[in-house]
CHARMM internal coordinates of N, CA and C (Angstrom, degrees):
IC EDIT
DIST 1 N 1 CA 1.4541
DIST 1 CA 1 C 1.5252
ANGL 1 N 1 CA 1 C 108.92
DIST 1 C 2 N 1.3380
ANGL 1 CA 1 C 2 N 118.29
DIHE 1 N 1 CA 1 C 2 N 138.29
DIST 2 N 2 CA 1.4598
ANGL 1 C 2 N 2 CA 120.47
DIHE 1 CA 1 C 2 N 2 CA 178.89
DIST 2 CA 2 C 1.5318
ANGL 2 N 2 CA 2 C 113.02
DIHE 1 C 2 N 2 CA 2 C -59.19
DIST 2 C 3 N 1.3564
ANGL 2 CA 2 C 3 N 117.53
DIHE 2 N 2 CA 2 C 3 N -27.03
DIST 3 N 3 CA 1.4637
ANGL 2 C 3 N 3 CA 119.43
DIHE 2 CA 2 C 3 N 3 CA -179.75
DIST 3 CA 3 C 1.5296
ANGL 3 N 3 CA 3 C 111.70
DIHE 2 C 3 N 3 CA 3 C -82.32
DIST 3 C 4 N 1.3500
ANGL 3 CA 3 C 4 N 117.79
DIHE 3 N 3 CA 3 C 4 N -9.50
DIST 4 N 4 CA 1.4516
ANGL 3 C 4 N 4 CA 121.91
DIHE 3 CA 3 C 4 N 4 CA 175.82
DIST 4 CA 4 C 1.5180
ANGL 4 N 4 CA 4 C 114.90
DIHE 3 C 4 N 4 CA 4 C 87.12
DIST 4 C 5 N 1.3351
ANGL 4 CA 4 C 5 N 119.02
DIHE 4 N 4 CA 4 C 5 N 15.37
DIST 5 N 5 CA 1.4618
ANGL 4 C 5 N 5 CA 120.18
DIHE 4 CA 4 C 5 N 5 CA -175.85
DIST 5 CA 5 C 1.5270
ANGL 5 N 5 CA 5 C 113.49
DIHE 4 C 5 N 5 CA 5 C -92.07
DIST 5 C 6 N 1.3284
ANGL 5 CA 5 C 6 N 120.39
DIHE 5 N 5 CA 5 C 6 N -0.67
DIST 6 N 6 CA 1.4574
ANGL 5 C 6 N 6 CA 121.14
DIHE 5 CA 5 C 6 N 6 CA 175.52
DIST 6 CA 6 C 1.5173
ANGL 6 N 6 CA 6 C 112.81
DIHE 5 C 6 N 6 CA 6 C 143.17
DIST 6 C 7 N 1.3617
ANGL 6 CA 6 C 7 N 116.25
DIHE 6 N 6 CA 6 C 7 N -173.46
DIST 7 N 7 CA 1.4678
ANGL 6 C 7 N 7 CA 120.49
DIHE 6 CA 6 C 7 N 7 CA -178.33
DIST 7 CA 7 C 1.5298
ANGL 7 N 7 CA 7 C 111.81
DIHE 6 C 7 N 7 CA 7 C -70.71
DIST 7 C 8 N 1.3279
ANGL 7 CA 7 C 8 N 115.38
DIHE 7 N 7 CA 7 C 8 N 156.09
DIST 8 N 8 CA 1.4607
ANGL 7 C 8 N 8 CA 121.35
DIHE 7 CA 7 C 8 N 8 CA -179.14
DIST 8 CA 8 C 1.5250
ANGL 8 N 8 CA 8 C 109.68
DIHE 7 C 8 N 8 CA 8 C -98.73
DIST 8 C 9 N 1.3398
ANGL 8 CA 8 C 9 N 117.38
DIHE 8 N 8 CA 8 C 9 N 154.78
DIST 9 N 9 CA 1.4572
ANGL 8 C 9 N 9 CA 124.53
DIHE 8 CA 8 C 9 N 9 CA -178.26
DIST 9 CA 9 C 1.5208
ANGL 9 N 9 CA 9 C 109.68
DIHE 8 C 9 N 9 CA 9 C -113.61
DIST 9 C 10 N 1.3425
ANGL 9 CA 9 C 10 N 117.13
DIHE 9 N 9 CA 9 C 10 N 138.12
DIST 10 N 10 CA 1.4666
ANGL 9 C 10 N 10 CA 120.81
DIHE 9 CA 9 C 10 N 10 CA 179.23
DIST 10 CA 10 C 1.5235
ANGL 10 N 10 CA 10 C 109.86
DIHE 9 C 10 N 10 CA 10 C -70.21
DIST 10 C 11 N 1.3487
ANGL 10 CA 10 C 11 N 117.48
DIHE 10 N 10 CA 10 C 11 N 129.69
DIST 11 N 11 CA 1.4689
ANGL 10 C 11 N 11 CA 121.59
DIHE 10 CA 10 C 11 N 11 CA -178.91
DIST 11 CA 11 C 1.5249
ANGL 11 N 11 CA 11 C 112.09
DIHE 10 C 11 N 11 CA 11 C -115.13
DIST 11 C 12 N 1.3066
ANGL 11 CA 11 C 12 N 118.04
DIHE 11 N 11 CA 11 C 12 N -3.66
DIST 12 N 12 CA 1.4595
ANGL 11 C 12 N 12 CA 122.02
DIHE 11 CA 11 C 12 N 12 CA -179.46
DIST 12 CA 12 C 1.5129
ANGL 12 N 12 CA 12 C 109.34
DIHE 11 C 12 N 12 CA 12 C 161.33
DIST 12 C 13 N 1.3439
ANGL 12 CA 12 C 13 N 116.71
DIHE 12 N 12 CA 12 C 13 N -176.84
DIST 13 N 13 CA 1.4486
ANGL 12 C 13 N 13 CA 121.21
DIHE 12 CA 12 C 13 N 13 CA 177.97
DIST 13 CA 13 C 1.5204
ANGL 13 N 13 CA 13 C 109.70
DIHE 12 C 13 N 13 CA 13 C -155.84
DIST 13 C 14 N 1.3230
ANGL 13 CA 13 C 14 N 115.92
DIHE 13 N 13 CA 13 C 14 N 154.19
DIST 14 N 14 CA 1.4538
ANGL 13 C 14 N 14 CA 121.91
DIHE 13 CA 13 C 14 N 14 CA 173.26
DIST 14 CA 14 C 1.5170
ANGL 14 N 14 CA 14 C 107.22
DIHE 13 C 14 N 14 CA 14 C -100.92
DIST 14 C 15 N 1.3284
ANGL 14 CA 14 C 15 N 117.44
DIHE 14 N 14 CA 14 C 15 N 136.35
DIST 15 N 15 CA 1.4556
ANGL 14 C 15 N 15 CA 122.81
DIHE 14 CA 14 C 15 N 15 CA -179.79
DIST 15 CA 15 C 1.5167
ANGL 15 N 15 CA 15 C 107.98
DIHE 14 C 15 N 15 CA 15 C -120.27
DIST 15 C 16 N 1.3353
ANGL 15 CA 15 C 16 N 116.94
DIHE 15 N 15 CA 15 C 16 N 129.00
DIST 16 N 16 CA 1.4537
ANGL 15 C 16 N 16 CA 120.79
DIHE 15 CA 15 C 16 N 16 CA 175.52
DIST 16 CA 16 C 1.5178
ANGL 16 N 16 CA 16 C 108.63
DIHE 15 C 16 N 16 CA 16 C -122.97
DIST 16 C 17 N 1.3177
ANGL 16 CA 16 C 17 N 116.68
DIHE 16 N 16 CA 16 C 17 N 145.68
DIST 17 N 17 CA 1.4537
ANGL 16 C 17 N 17 CA 122.16
DIHE 16 CA 16 C 17 N 17 CA -179.71
DIST 17 CA 17 C 1.5148
ANGL 17 N 17 CA 17 C 108.97
DIHE 16 C 17 N 17 CA 17 C -121.42
DIST 17 C 18 N 1.3499
ANGL 17 CA 17 C 18 N 116.31
DIHE 17 N 17 CA 17 C 18 N 143.92
DIST 18 N 18 CA 1.4501
ANGL 17 C 18 N 18 CA 122.27
DIHE 17 CA 17 C 18 N 18 CA 177.06
DIST 18 CA 18 C 1.5183
ANGL 18 N 18 CA 18 C 108.47
DIHE 17 C 18 N 18 CA 18 C -131.90
DIST 18 C 19 N 1.3076
ANGL 18 CA 18 C 19 N 116.59
DIHE 18 N 18 CA 18 C 19 N 148.34
DIST 19 N 19 CA 1.4533
ANGL 18 C 19 N 19 CA 121.81
DIHE 18 CA 18 C 19 N 19 CA -179.06
DIST 19 CA 19 C 1.5200
ANGL 19 N 19 CA 19 C 109.36
DIHE 18 C 19 N 19 CA 19 C -94.58
DIST 19 C 20 N 1.3110
ANGL 19 CA 19 C 20 N 116.47
DIHE 19 N 19 CA 19 C 20 N 127.44
DIST 20 N 20 CA 1.4617
ANGL 19 C 20 N 20 CA 122.50
DIHE 19 CA 19 C 20 N 20 CA -178.51
DIST 20 CA 20 C 1.5181
ANGL 20 N 20 CA 20 C 108.53
DIHE 19 C 20 N 20 CA 20 C -124.69
DIST 20 C 21 N 1.3319
ANGL 20 CA 20 C 21 N 116.53
DIHE 20 N 20 CA 20 C 21 N 161.97
DIST 21 N 21 CA 1.4637
ANGL 20 C 21 N 21 CA 120.06
DIHE 20 CA 20 C 21 N 21 CA 179.73
DIST 21 CA 21 C 1.5219
ANGL 21 N 21 CA 21 C 109.95
DIHE 20 C 21 N 21 CA 21 C -132.52
DIST 21 C 22 N 1.3069
ANGL 21 CA 21 C 22 N 114.41
DIHE 21 N 21 CA 21 C 22 N 138.04
DIST 22 N 22 CA 1.4505
ANGL 21 C 22 N 22 CA 123.80
DIHE 21 CA 21 C 22 N 22 CA 165.78
DIST 22 CA 22 C 1.5251
ANGL 22 N 22 CA 22 C 101.60
DIHE 21 C 22 N 22 CA 22 C -116.73
DIST 22 C 23 N 1.3313
ANGL 22 CA 22 C 23 N 119.74
DIHE 22 N 22 CA 22 C 23 N 134.26
DIST 23 N 23 CA 1.4656
ANGL 22 C 23 N 23 CA 119.16
DIHE 22 CA 22 C 23 N 23 CA -173.45
DIST 23 CA 23 C 1.5313
ANGL 23 N 23 CA 23 C 112.48
DIHE 22 C 23 N 23 CA 23 C -41.54
DIST 23 C 24 N 1.3268
ANGL 23 CA 23 C 24 N 114.15
DIHE 23 N 23 CA 23 C 24 N 122.57
DIST 24 N 24 CA 1.4637
ANGL 23 C 24 N 24 CA 124.10
DIHE 23 CA 23 C 24 N 24 CA -178.82
DIST 24 CA 24 C 1.5285
ANGL 24 N 24 CA 24 C 112.70
DIHE 23 C 24 N 24 CA 24 C 64.49
DIST 24 C 25 N 1.3272
ANGL 24 CA 24 C 25 N 116.64
DIHE 24 N 24 CA 24 C 25 N 19.24
DIST 25 N 25 CA 1.4588
ANGL 24 C 25 N 25 CA 120.70
DIHE 24 CA 24 C 25 N 25 CA 179.16
DIST 25 CA 25 C 1.5320
ANGL 25 N 25 CA 25 C 108.70
DIHE 24 C 25 N 25 CA 25 C -151.35
DIST 25 C 26 N 1.3044
ANGL 25 CA 25 C 26 N 116.86
DIHE 25 N 25 CA 25 C 26 N 129.95
DIST 26 N 26 CA 1.4600
ANGL 25 C 26 N 26 CA 121.22
DIHE 25 CA 25 C 26 N 26 CA 177.41
DIST 26 CA 26 C 1.5212
ANGL 26 N 26 CA 26 C 108.91
DIHE 25 C 26 N 26 CA 26 C -110.43
DIST 26 C 27 N 1.3174
ANGL 26 CA 26 C 27 N 115.86
DIHE 26 N 26 CA 26 C 27 N 151.12
DIST 27 N 27 CA 1.4576
ANGL 26 C 27 N 27 CA 120.52
DIHE 26 CA 26 C 27 N 27 CA 176.12
DIST 27 CA 27 C 1.5239
ANGL 27 N 27 CA 27 C 108.33
DIHE 26 C 27 N 27 CA 27 C -145.32
DIST 27 C 28 N 1.2984
ANGL 27 CA 27 C 28 N 116.39
DIHE 27 N 27 CA 27 C 28 N 157.59
DIST 28 N 28 CA 1.4555
ANGL 27 C 28 N 28 CA 122.19
DIHE 27 CA 27 C 28 N 28 CA 178.32
DIST 28 CA 28 C 1.5231
ANGL 28 N 28 CA 28 C 107.95
DIHE 27 C 28 N 28 CA 28 C -108.91
DIST 28 C 29 N 1.3266
ANGL 28 CA 28 C 29 N 116.21
DIHE 28 N 28 CA 28 C 29 N 123.83
DIST 29 N 29 CA 1.4537
ANGL 28 C 29 N 29 CA 121.51
DIHE 28 CA 28 C 29 N 29 CA 177.32
DIST 29 CA 29 C 1.5270
ANGL 29 N 29 CA 29 C 107.90
DIHE 28 C 29 N 29 CA 29 C -93.51
DIST 29 C 30 N 1.3174
ANGL 29 CA 29 C 30 N 117.28
DIHE 29 N 29 CA 29 C 30 N 122.78
DIST 30 N 30 CA 1.4619
ANGL 29 C 30 N 30 CA 122.19
DIHE 29 CA 29 C 30 N 30 CA -178.96
DIST 30 CA 30 C 1.5204
ANGL 30 N 30 CA 30 C 108.95
DIHE 29 C 30 N 30 CA 30 C -107.64
DIST 30 C 31 N 1.3236
ANGL 30 CA 30 C 31 N 116.13
DIHE 30 N 30 CA 30 C 31 N 127.73
DIST 31 N 31 CA 1.4575
ANGL 30 C 31 N 31 CA 122.32
DIHE 30 CA 30 C 31 N 31 CA 177.50
DIST 31 CA 31 C 1.5205
ANGL 31 N 31 CA 31 C 107.75
DIHE 30 C 31 N 31 CA 31 C -111.50
DIST 31 C 32 N 1.3176
ANGL 31 CA 31 C 32 N 117.28
DIHE 31 N 31 CA 31 C 32 N 120.24
DIST 32 N 32 CA 1.4624
ANGL 31 C 32 N 32 CA 121.55
DIHE 31 CA 31 C 32 N 32 CA 178.90
DIST 32 CA 32 C 1.5279
ANGL 32 N 32 CA 32 C 108.59
DIHE 31 C 32 N 32 CA 32 C -105.72
DIST 32 C 33 N 1.3272
ANGL 32 CA 32 C 33 N 115.59
DIHE 32 N 32 CA 32 C 33 N 130.52
DIST 33 N 33 CA 1.4583
ANGL 32 C 33 N 33 CA 121.85
DIHE 32 CA 32 C 33 N 33 CA 178.62
DIST 33 CA 33 C 1.5173
ANGL 33 N 33 CA 33 C 108.57
DIHE 32 C 33 N 33 CA 33 C -124.73
DIST 33 C 34 N 1.3406
ANGL 33 CA 33 C 34 N 118.06
DIHE 33 N 33 CA 33 C 34 N 93.41
DIST 34 N 34 CA 1.4679
ANGL 33 C 34 N 34 CA 119.89
DIHE 33 CA 33 C 34 N 34 CA -178.06
DIST 34 CA 34 C 1.5265
ANGL 34 N 34 CA 34 C 111.85
DIHE 33 C 34 N 34 CA 34 C -65.68
DIST 34 C 35 N 1.3255
ANGL 34 CA 34 C 35 N 114.79
DIHE 34 N 34 CA 34 C 35 N 149.04
DIST 35 N 35 CA 1.4589
ANGL 34 C 35 N 35 CA 122.06
DIHE 34 CA 34 C 35 N 35 CA 175.39
DIST 35 CA 35 C 1.5197
ANGL 35 N 35 CA 35 C 107.73
DIHE 34 C 35 N 35 CA 35 C -104.82
DIST 35 C 36 N 1.3304
ANGL 35 CA 35 C 36 N 116.55
DIHE 35 N 35 CA 35 C 36 N 138.27
DIST 36 N 36 CA 1.4545
ANGL 35 C 36 N 36 CA 121.80
DIHE 35 CA 35 C 36 N 36 CA 178.92
DIST 36 CA 36 C 1.5230
ANGL 36 N 36 CA 36 C 109.74
DIHE 35 C 36 N 36 CA 36 C -121.53
DIST 36 C 37 N 1.3216
ANGL 36 CA 36 C 37 N 116.19
DIHE 36 N 36 CA 36 C 37 N 143.22
DIST 37 N 37 CA 1.4606
ANGL 36 C 37 N 37 CA 121.51
DIHE 36 CA 36 C 37 N 37 CA 177.76
DIST 37 CA 37 C 1.5210
ANGL 37 N 37 CA 37 C 109.01
DIHE 36 C 37 N 37 CA 37 C -134.45
DIST 37 C 38 N 1.3025
ANGL 37 CA 37 C 38 N 115.75
DIHE 37 N 37 CA 37 C 38 N 153.93
DIST 38 N 38 CA 1.4557
ANGL 37 C 38 N 38 CA 122.53
DIHE 37 CA 37 C 38 N 38 CA 178.39
DIST 38 CA 38 C 1.5334
ANGL 38 N 38 CA 38 C 108.21
DIHE 37 C 38 N 38 CA 38 C -87.58
DIST 38 C 39 N 1.3425
ANGL 38 CA 38 C 39 N 116.90
DIHE 38 N 38 CA 38 C 39 N 133.21
DIST 39 N 39 CA 1.4672
ANGL 38 C 39 N 39 CA 120.32
DIHE 38 CA 38 C 39 N 39 CA 179.22
DIST 39 CA 39 C 1.5244
ANGL 39 N 39 CA 39 C 112.31
DIHE 38 C 39 N 39 CA 39 C -75.94
DIST 39 C 40 N 1.3171
ANGL 39 CA 39 C 40 N 117.20
DIHE 39 N 39 CA 39 C 40 N -22.86
DIST 40 N 40 CA 1.4633
ANGL 39 C 40 N 40 CA 120.25
DIHE 39 CA 39 C 40 N 40 CA -175.86
DIST 40 CA 40 C 1.5216
ANGL 40 N 40 CA 40 C 113.61
DIHE 39 C 40 N 40 CA 40 C -85.72
DIST 40 C 41 N 1.3343
ANGL 40 CA 40 C 41 N 117.21
DIHE 40 N 40 CA 40 C 41 N -34.10
DIST 41 N 41 CA 1.4693
ANGL 40 C 41 N 41 CA 119.14
DIHE 40 CA 40 C 41 N 41 CA 177.45
DIST 41 CA 41 C 1.5307
ANGL 41 N 41 CA 41 C 107.94
DIHE 40 C 41 N 41 CA 41 C -125.64
DIST 41 C 42 N 1.2968
ANGL 41 CA 41 C 42 N 118.09
DIHE 41 N 41 CA 41 C 42 N 142.11
DIST 42 N 42 CA 1.4627
ANGL 41 C 42 N 42 CA 121.09
DIHE 41 CA 41 C 42 N 42 CA -174.66
DIST 42 CA 42 C 1.5250
ANGL 42 N 42 CA 42 C 112.96
DIHE 41 C 42 N 42 CA 42 C -90.34
DIST 42 C 43 N 1.3242
ANGL 42 CA 42 C 43 N 118.83
DIHE 42 N 42 CA 42 C 43 N 4.69
DIST 43 N 43 CA 1.4584
ANGL 42 C 43 N 43 CA 120.20
DIHE 42 CA 42 C 43 N 43 CA -175.00
DIST 43 CA 43 C 1.5278
ANGL 43 N 43 CA 43 C 114.33
DIHE 42 C 43 N 43 CA 43 C -94.64
DIST 43 C 44 N 1.3318
ANGL 43 CA 43 C 44 N 118.99
DIHE 43 N 43 CA 43 C 44 N -17.66
DIST 44 N 44 CA 1.4606
ANGL 43 C 44 N 44 CA 121.01
DIHE 43 CA 43 C 44 N 44 CA -173.16
DIST 44 CA 44 C 1.5222
ANGL 44 N 44 CA 44 C 111.71
DIHE 43 C 44 N 44 CA 44 C -101.22
DIST 44 C 45 N 1.3362
ANGL 44 CA 44 C 45 N 116.27
DIHE 44 N 44 CA 44 C 45 N 116.91
DIST 45 N 45 CA 1.4628
ANGL 44 C 45 N 45 CA 123.46
DIHE 44 CA 44 C 45 N 45 CA 171.97
DIST 45 CA 45 C 1.5182
ANGL 45 N 45 CA 45 C 106.51
DIHE 44 C 45 N 45 CA 45 C -129.56
DIST 45 C 46 N 1.3489
ANGL 45 CA 45 C 46 N 117.83
DIHE 45 N 45 CA 45 C 46 N 130.67
DIST 46 N 46 CA 1.4575
ANGL 45 C 46 N 46 CA 122.09
DIHE 45 CA 45 C 46 N 46 CA -177.80
DIST 46 CA 46 C 1.5208
ANGL 46 N 46 CA 46 C 110.09
DIHE 45 C 46 N 46 CA 46 C -125.21
DIST 46 C 47 N 1.3496
ANGL 46 CA 46 C 47 N 115.28
DIHE 46 N 46 CA 46 C 47 N 142.67
DIST 47 N 47 CA 1.4583
ANGL 46 C 47 N 47 CA 121.46
DIHE 46 CA 46 C 47 N 47 CA 178.09
DIST 47 CA 47 C 1.5236
ANGL 47 N 47 CA 47 C 108.27
DIHE 46 C 47 N 47 CA 47 C -153.34
DIST 47 C 48 N 1.3496
ANGL 47 CA 47 C 48 N 116.85
DIHE 47 N 47 CA 47 C 48 N 144.67
DIST 48 N 48 CA 1.4604
ANGL 47 C 48 N 48 CA 121.42
DIHE 47 CA 47 C 48 N 48 CA 178.12
DIST 48 CA 48 C 1.5266
ANGL 48 N 48 CA 48 C 109.84
DIHE 47 C 48 N 48 CA 48 C -67.70
DIST 48 C 49 N 1.3274
ANGL 48 CA 48 C 49 N 116.01
DIHE 48 N 48 CA 48 C 49 N 154.52
DIST 49 N 49 CA 1.4549
ANGL 48 C 49 N 49 CA 120.75
DIHE 48 CA 48 C 49 N 49 CA 178.43
DIST 49 CA 49 C 1.5316
ANGL 49 N 49 CA 49 C 110.45
DIHE 48 C 49 N 49 CA 49 C -69.47
DIST 49 C 50 N 1.3287
ANGL 49 CA 49 C 50 N 116.04
DIHE 49 N 49 CA 49 C 50 N 148.61
DIST 50 N 50 CA 1.4610
ANGL 49 C 50 N 50 CA 121.49
DIHE 49 CA 49 C 50 N 50 CA 177.66
DIST 50 CA 50 C 1.5249
ANGL 50 N 50 CA 50 C 109.56
DIHE 49 C 50 N 50 CA 50 C -73.08
DIST 50 C 51 N 1.3495
ANGL 50 CA 50 C 51 N 118.31
DIHE 50 N 50 CA 50 C 51 N 144.54
DIST 51 N 51 CA 1.4578
ANGL 50 C 51 N 51 CA 119.94
DIHE 50 CA 50 C 51 N 51 CA 177.74
DIST 51 CA 51 C 1.5325
ANGL 51 N 51 CA 51 C 110.54
DIHE 50 C 51 N 51 CA 51 C -68.01
DIST 51 C 52 N 1.3117
ANGL 51 CA 51 C 52 N 115.84
DIHE 51 N 51 CA 51 C 52 N 150.88
DIST 52 N 52 CA 1.4592
ANGL 51 C 52 N 52 CA 121.00
DIHE 51 CA 51 C 52 N 52 CA 178.58
DIST 52 CA 52 C 1.5306
ANGL 52 N 52 CA 52 C 109.92
DIHE 51 C 52 N 52 CA 52 C -71.79
DIST 52 C 53 N 1.3181
ANGL 52 CA 52 C 53 N 116.24
DIHE 52 N 52 CA 52 C 53 N 143.89
DIST 53 N 53 CA 1.4595
ANGL 52 C 53 N 53 CA 122.39
DIHE 52 CA 52 C 53 N 53 CA 177.76
DIST 53 CA 53 C 1.5224
ANGL 53 N 53 CA 53 C 109.06
DIHE 52 C 53 N 53 CA 53 C -111.87
DIST 53 C 54 N 1.3356
ANGL 53 CA 53 C 54 N 117.18
DIHE 53 N 53 CA 53 C 54 N 147.94
DIST 54 N 54 CA 1.4565
ANGL 53 C 54 N 54 CA 121.62
DIHE 53 CA 53 C 54 N 54 CA 177.44
DIST 54 CA 54 C 1.5249
ANGL 54 N 54 CA 54 C 109.51
DIHE 53 C 54 N 54 CA 54 C -63.78
DIST 54 C 55 N 1.3270
ANGL 54 CA 54 C 55 N 116.19
DIHE 54 N 54 CA 54 C 55 N -45.55
DIST 55 N 55 CA 1.4598
ANGL 54 C 55 N 55 CA 122.94
DIHE 54 CA 54 C 55 N 55 CA 175.30
DIST 55 CA 55 C 1.5273
ANGL 55 N 55 CA 55 C 105.84
DIHE 54 C 55 N 55 CA 55 C -106.35
DIST 55 C 56 N 1.3450
ANGL 55 CA 55 C 56 N 118.16
DIHE 55 N 55 CA 55 C 56 N 111.78
DIST 56 N 56 CA 1.4702
ANGL 55 C 56 N 56 CA 119.33
DIHE 55 CA 55 C 56 N 56 CA -177.41
DIST 56 CA 56 C 1.5312
ANGL 56 N 56 CA 56 C 112.12
DIHE 55 C 56 N 56 CA 56 C -54.60
DIST 56 C 57 N 1.3118
ANGL 56 CA 56 C 57 N 115.88
DIHE 56 N 56 CA 56 C 57 N 122.97
DIST 57 N 57 CA 1.4538
ANGL 56 C 57 N 57 CA 121.26
DIHE 56 CA 56 C 57 N 57 CA -179.63
DIST 57 CA 57 C 1.5185
ANGL 57 N 57 CA 57 C 113.67
DIHE 56 C 57 N 57 CA 57 C 77.16
DIST 57 C 58 N 1.3268
ANGL 57 CA 57 C 58 N 118.29
DIHE 57 N 57 CA 57 C 58 N 5.14
DIST 58 N 58 CA 1.4637
ANGL 57 C 58 N 58 CA 121.93
DIHE 57 CA 57 C 58 N 58 CA -177.15
DIST 58 CA 58 C 1.5113
ANGL 58 N 58 CA 58 C 112.67
DIHE 57 C 58 N 58 CA 58 C -96.74
DIST 58 C 59 N 1.3226
ANGL 58 CA 58 C 59 N 115.91
DIHE 58 N 58 CA 58 C 59 N 169.04
DIST 59 N 59 CA 1.4606
ANGL 58 C 59 N 59 CA 122.41
DIHE 58 CA 58 C 59 N 59 CA -179.21
DIST 59 CA 59 C 1.5287
ANGL 59 N 59 CA 59 C 114.77
DIHE 58 C 59 N 59 CA 59 C -92.91
DIST 59 C 60 N 1.3429
ANGL 59 CA 59 C 60 N 121.17
DIHE 59 N 59 CA 59 C 60 N -29.23
DIST 60 N 60 CA 1.4697
ANGL 59 C 60 N 60 CA 118.85
DIHE 59 CA 59 C 60 N 60 CA -171.34
DIST 60 CA 60 C 1.5216
ANGL 60 N 60 CA 60 C 113.44
DIHE 59 C 60 N 60 CA 60 C -71.62
DIST 60 C 61 N 1.3290
ANGL 60 CA 60 C 61 N 115.04
DIHE 60 N 60 CA 60 C 61 N 147.25
DIST 61 N 61 CA 1.4612
ANGL 60 C 61 N 61 CA 121.65
DIHE 60 CA 60 C 61 N 61 CA 174.10
DIST 61 CA 61 C 1.5270
ANGL 61 N 61 CA 61 C 108.47
DIHE 60 C 61 N 61 CA 61 C -93.20
DIST 61 C 62 N 1.3158
ANGL 61 CA 61 C 62 N 116.12
DIHE 61 N 61 CA 61 C 62 N 176.61
DIST 62 N 62 CA 1.4559
ANGL 61 C 62 N 62 CA 121.23
DIHE 61 CA 61 C 62 N 62 CA 179.38
DIST 62 CA 62 C 1.5249
ANGL 62 N 62 CA 62 C 110.97
DIHE 61 C 62 N 62 CA 62 C -61.21
DIST 62 C 63 N 1.3322
ANGL 62 CA 62 C 63 N 117.31
DIHE 62 N 62 CA 62 C 63 N -39.37
DIST 63 N 63 CA 1.4617
ANGL 62 C 63 N 63 CA 121.44
DIHE 62 CA 62 C 63 N 63 CA -179.20
DIST 63 CA 63 C 1.5312
ANGL 63 N 63 CA 63 C 111.78
DIHE 62 C 63 N 63 CA 63 C -65.36
DIST 63 C 64 N 1.3224
ANGL 63 CA 63 C 64 N 117.40
DIHE 63 N 63 CA 63 C 64 N -39.57
DIST 64 N 64 CA 1.4620
ANGL 63 C 64 N 64 CA 119.93
DIHE 63 CA 63 C 64 N 64 CA 179.46
DIST 64 CA 64 C 1.5218
ANGL 64 N 64 CA 64 C 110.95
DIHE 63 C 64 N 64 CA 64 C -67.99
DIST 64 C 65 N 1.3231
ANGL 64 CA 64 C 65 N 118.13
DIHE 64 N 64 CA 64 C 65 N -40.40
DIST 65 N 65 CA 1.4609
ANGL 64 C 65 N 65 CA 120.60
DIHE 64 CA 64 C 65 N 65 CA 178.12
DIST 65 CA 65 C 1.5294
ANGL 65 N 65 CA 65 C 110.23
DIHE 64 C 65 N 65 CA 65 C -64.54
DIST 65 C 66 N 1.3346
ANGL 65 CA 65 C 66 N 117.56
DIHE 65 N 65 CA 65 C 66 N -41.74
DIST 66 N 66 CA 1.4609
ANGL 65 C 66 N 66 CA 120.85
DIHE 65 CA 65 C 66 N 66 CA 177.23
DIST 66 CA 66 C 1.5267
ANGL 66 N 66 CA 66 C 111.48
DIHE 65 C 66 N 66 CA 66 C -62.15
DIST 66 C 67 N 1.3319
ANGL 66 CA 66 C 67 N 116.83
DIHE 66 N 66 CA 66 C 67 N -40.62
DIST 67 N 67 CA 1.4629
ANGL 66 C 67 N 67 CA 121.60
DIHE 66 CA 66 C 67 N 67 CA 178.20
DIST 67 CA 67 C 1.5189
ANGL 67 N 67 CA 67 C 110.87
DIHE 66 C 67 N 67 CA 67 C -61.98
DIST 67 C 68 N 1.3139
ANGL 67 CA 67 C 68 N 118.13
DIHE 67 N 67 CA 67 C 68 N -43.92
DIST 68 N 68 CA 1.4654
ANGL 67 C 68 N 68 CA 122.30
DIHE 67 CA 67 C 68 N 68 CA -179.92
DIST 68 CA 68 C 1.5238
ANGL 68 N 68 CA 68 C 110.77
DIHE 67 C 68 N 68 CA 68 C -64.53
DIST 68 C 69 N 1.3483
ANGL 68 CA 68 C 69 N 116.77
DIHE 68 N 68 CA 68 C 69 N -43.87
DIST 69 N 69 CA 1.4740
ANGL 68 C 69 N 69 CA 120.38
DIHE 68 CA 68 C 69 N 69 CA -179.50
DIST 69 CA 69 C 1.5293
ANGL 69 N 69 CA 69 C 110.88
DIHE 68 C 69 N 69 CA 69 C -64.32
DIST 69 C 70 N 1.3334
ANGL 69 CA 69 C 70 N 117.20
DIHE 69 N 69 CA 69 C 70 N -44.39
DIST 70 N 70 CA 1.4667
ANGL 69 C 70 N 70 CA 120.27
DIHE 69 CA 69 C 70 N 70 CA 179.09
DIST 70 CA 70 C 1.5285
ANGL 70 N 70 CA 70 C 110.52
DIHE 69 C 70 N 70 CA 70 C -64.77
DIST 70 C 71 N 1.3285
ANGL 70 CA 70 C 71 N 116.75
DIHE 70 N 70 CA 70 C 71 N -41.88
DIST 71 N 71 CA 1.4737
ANGL 70 C 71 N 71 CA 119.79
DIHE 70 CA 70 C 71 N 71 CA -179.77
DIST 71 CA 71 C 1.5231
ANGL 71 N 71 CA 71 C 111.04
DIHE 70 C 71 N 71 CA 71 C -64.72
DIST 71 C 72 N 1.3198
ANGL 71 CA 71 C 72 N 117.08
DIHE 71 N 71 CA 71 C 72 N -35.55
DIST 72 N 72 CA 1.4639
ANGL 71 C 72 N 72 CA 120.31
DIHE 71 CA 71 C 72 N 72 CA -177.81
DIST 72 CA 72 C 1.5235
ANGL 72 N 72 CA 72 C 112.40
DIHE 71 C 72 N 72 CA 72 C -79.05
DIST 72 C 73 N 1.3269
ANGL 72 CA 72 C 73 N 117.19
DIHE 72 N 72 CA 72 C 73 N -44.98
DIST 73 N 73 CA 1.4659
ANGL 72 C 73 N 73 CA 120.18
DIHE 72 CA 72 C 73 N 73 CA -172.43
DIST 73 CA 73 C 1.5309
ANGL 73 N 73 CA 73 C 114.57
DIHE 72 C 73 N 73 CA 73 C -106.98
DIST 73 C 74 N 1.3051
ANGL 73 CA 73 C 74 N 118.21
DIHE 73 N 73 CA 73 C 74 N -23.96
DIST 74 N 74 CA 1.4599
ANGL 73 C 74 N 74 CA 120.31
DIHE 73 CA 73 C 74 N 74 CA -175.54
DIST 74 CA 74 C 1.5199
ANGL 74 N 74 CA 74 C 114.50
DIHE 73 C 74 N 74 CA 74 C -94.54
DIST 74 C 75 N 1.2908
ANGL 74 CA 74 C 75 N 117.38
DIHE 74 N 74 CA 74 C 75 N -32.26
DIST 75 N 75 CA 1.4619
ANGL 74 C 75 N 75 CA 120.16
DIHE 74 CA 74 C 75 N 75 CA -176.03
DIST 75 CA 75 C 1.5086
ANGL 75 N 75 CA 75 C 111.39
DIHE 74 C 75 N 75 CA 75 C -89.18
END
COOR INIT
IC SEED 1 N 1 CA 1 C
IC BUILD
């Protein structure tokens, strides 16, 4: 706990999904970010930062965007 009163307890997590592509194969990458809270004080909640996305708030990964660009302009 940031206040120093003891270990924190997980109270939930945020889950985000992104769409990725492997040639002729798609997969969903799931990022789990657990939330932790202190049982002794109700003010401290901690969670890891969300990963950066190429398209803010979007689902595609860098590989999927590259695949779309190559398919549109290269092929």
